[in-house]
C-alpha positions as CSV (number, residue, x, y, z in Angstrom):
1,M,-15.8,-6.7,16.4
2,T,-12.7,-8.2,18.4
3,L,-9.3,-8.3,17.7
4,F,-9.2,-11.9,18.0
5,H,-11.4,-12.6,15.0
6,N,-9.3,-10.1,12.8
7,L,-6.1,-11.2,13.8
8,D,-5.3,-11.7,10.1
9,I,-5.6,-8.2,9.5
10,V,-3.6,-7.1,12.5
11,E,-0.7,-9.7,11.5
12,A,-0.8,-8.7,7.7
13,V,0.0,-5.0,8.9
14,K,2.2,-5.8,11.7
15,N,4.2,-8.7,9.6
16,N,4.5,-6.3,6.4
17,R,2.5,-8.9,4.3
18,I,1.5,-6.2,2.1
19,H,2.5,-6.7,-1.7
20,T,2.2,-4.4,-4.8
21,L,0.6,-4.8,-8.1
22,F,1.8,-2.1,-10.7
23,Q,-0.8,-1.2,-12.9
24,P,0.2,0.6,-16.1
25,I,-0.6,4.3,-17.0
26,L,-0.7,4.9,-20.5
27,E,-0.3,8.0,-22.7
28,C,-3.5,8.5,-24.5
29,K,-1.9,9.6,-27.8
30,S,1.2,7.3,-27.9
31,L,-0.1,4.5,-25.7
32,E,3.6,4.6,-24.2
33,V,3.5,3.9,-20.5
34,Y,3.7,7.1,-18.7
35,G,4.2,5.5,-15.2
36,H,2.5,3.2,-12.7
37,E,-0.1,3.1,-10.0
38,A,0.9,1.2,-7.3
39,L,-1.9,-1.1,-6.2
40,S,-1.6,-2.5,-2.5
41,R,-2.9,-5.7,-1.3
42,A,-2.4,-8.1,1.9
43,T,-2.2,-11.8,2.4
44,D,-3.0,-13.8,5.5
45,D,-0.3,-16.2,7.0
46,K,-1.2,-18.9,4.2
47,G,-0.5,-16.6,1.6
48,Q,-4.2,-16.2,0.9
49,P,-5.5,-12.8,-0.1
50,I,-7.2,-10.4,2.2
51,L,-10.4,-8.7,0.8
52,L,-9.7,-5.0,0.3
53,S,-12.9,-4.0,1.9
54,R,-12.0,-6.1,4.9
55,L,-8.7,-4.8,5.2
56,F,-9.6,-1.1,5.4
57,D,-12.8,-1.9,7.3
58,V,-10.8,-3.6,10.1
59,S,-7.9,-1.5,9.9
60,K,-10.1,1.8,10.5
61,K,-12.2,0.3,13.2
62,L,-9.5,-1.2,14.9
63,D,-7.5,2.3,14.8
64,M,-4.4,0.9,12.7
65,M,-5.2,3.2,9.4
66,Y,-1.9,5.0,9.9
67,N,0.0,1.7,10.3
68,L,-1.8,0.4,7.3
69,D,-1.0,3.6,5.1
70,R,2.6,3.6,6.0
71,Q,3.2,0.0,5.5
72,C,1.4,0.2,2.4
73,R,3.4,3.6,1.0
74,L,6.8,1.5,2.2
75,A,6.0,-1.6,0.4
76,C,5.0,0.4,-3.0
77,I,8.5,2.1,-2.8
78,T,10.4,-1.2,-2.2
79,N,8.7,-3.5,-4.8
80,A,8.9,-0.5,-7.4
81,A,12.7,-0.7,-6.9
82,K,13.1,-4.1,-7.5
83,Q,11.5,-4.2,-10.7
84,T,13.9,-4.3,-13.4
85,A,11.4,-3.1,-16.0
86,F,10.0,-0.4,-14.3
87,R,9.8,2.8,-16.6
88,G,7.9,6.1,-16.0
89,K,6.7,7.7,-12.9
90,L,5.1,6.1,-9.7
91,F,1.8,6.8,-8.5
92,I,1.7,6.1,-5.0
93,N,-2.0,6.4,-3.4
94,F,-2.3,7.2,0.5
95,I,-5.4,7.6,2.6
96,P,-5.7,11.3,3.2
97,T,-7.6,11.2,6.7
98,V,-4.7,9.6,8.2
99,I,-2.3,12.2,7.3
100,Y,-2.4,14.7,10.5
101,D,0.9,16.2,9.9
102,P,1.7,16.1,5.9
103,N,5.3,16.5,6.6
104,V,5.8,13.3,8.6
105,C,4.0,11.5,5.7
106,L,6.2,13.3,3.2
107,R,9.3,12.7,5.0
108,T,8.8,9.0,5.8
109,T,7.8,8.5,2.0
110,H,11.1,10.5,1.0
111,E,13.3,8.6,3.3
112,A,12.0,5.1,1.9
113,V,12.8,6.6,-1.5
């Protein structure tokens, strides 16, 4: 695997081409929105989606998982703040294996909020 053949992944992470979709989580009894799960997606320089399996596979092989995880968390928070009709809790996924120091992860996430 060469960097050249995966430049779209490197550029997507470097240039923050991470977008967020918000999946509603419903309360079972009332069917009211309890919160939203933030789902990260990336696009290439032409705006075309990058397959998630490839995004994570290449990021792992190029030792970019920390950068990808951080970009995804920050994009989730930034994009959630722009949602005018957002109600409930925000559930943010993260990659547990890249969190060497939980305090750093929590601090950067908290600062973004």
